[in-house]
C-alpha positions, 0 to 999 in steps of 0.5 A: 110636254107636247111638241107645241109646248117645246116651241116646236109645231109639227106642221112646220116641219110638213111645211119646210119639207114641202119646199123641197119637193119638185125637181130640185135642179140645185140639188141635182148640180150640187150632187154632180158637182161634188162627185166631179170635184172628188174625181178631178182631185184625184185624177187630175190634181194628183191627191193620193186616194189615201188622202182623199179617204182621210178628208172624206172620213172627217167629212163623213163625221161631221155629217154624221153628227149633223144627222144625229143631232137634227133627227133627235132635235125636231126643231133643228130638223125644221132649221135644217129643212128651211136652210137647205130647202134647195138641197134637202130631200123629203125622204131625209125628214126621218132618216139619214141624209143622202149626202151622208150616204154619198160621202161614205159611198166615195170613201168606201170605193176609194179605200176598197177598190183600185182607183180608176174603177173607183173614180168610174163609180163616183163619176157615174154616181155624179153624172148619171143618177141626176140625169136619171132623176131629171129624166124620169120626173119629167118624161119617165111615163112608162115604169121600169122596177121602181123607176121609168124606162127613159129614166133607166135609159138615160142612166145607162147611157150617161154611166157609159159615157162616164166610165169611158174616162177610165175603162174601155168601152168593152167593160163600160157597156155591161157595167153601165146596163147592169148599174142601171138595172141595180139603180132601178131596183125596188131596194130600200137603199140610197142610190148614193151609197148603192151605185159607186160600189155597184160599178166598182165591183162589176168593173173589178169582176169584169176585169178579172174575167175578161 
């Protein structure tokens, strides 16, 4: 039975995906807000990292279920892109949503790494990643790896500022520069999954060596 006989037309997904293309400012705001709220909950409101991990685990389970349902049911996938046109990304049409990787990454760093390093990684993802994306799309003319020179520079600067809330500058500088290169690397992994562990791992290594 064809997709049209099932009440699903392939072009309808393409049309829904087209609505998600572009700078997507609300996606950037959503991205930054989520990570910032997690950091504030732990660092300011005193939420225990273990409790945060449990909450994130529940959220991860729900997110994975939603992903599996929409990826196996094209009609629901179309509804997903129409309902979240300001938040979804075209690359999520046939892949796990970036938000799922985001939740998994936050869960992992809070579980594995010392809390200050984990929070530095989360805040870097929240602030530096959308900053690099916006700068890169609007003004990034000169390429650098899979990104642009200006986008990578923006990432490094914002990452450095974010890390200063949790570590001294002499740790933040090498971690920010190295993570900026990692973020720009042509690797087929979601930045949401890579950035927080990269930051927390680098800070742990620097703290051990220095």
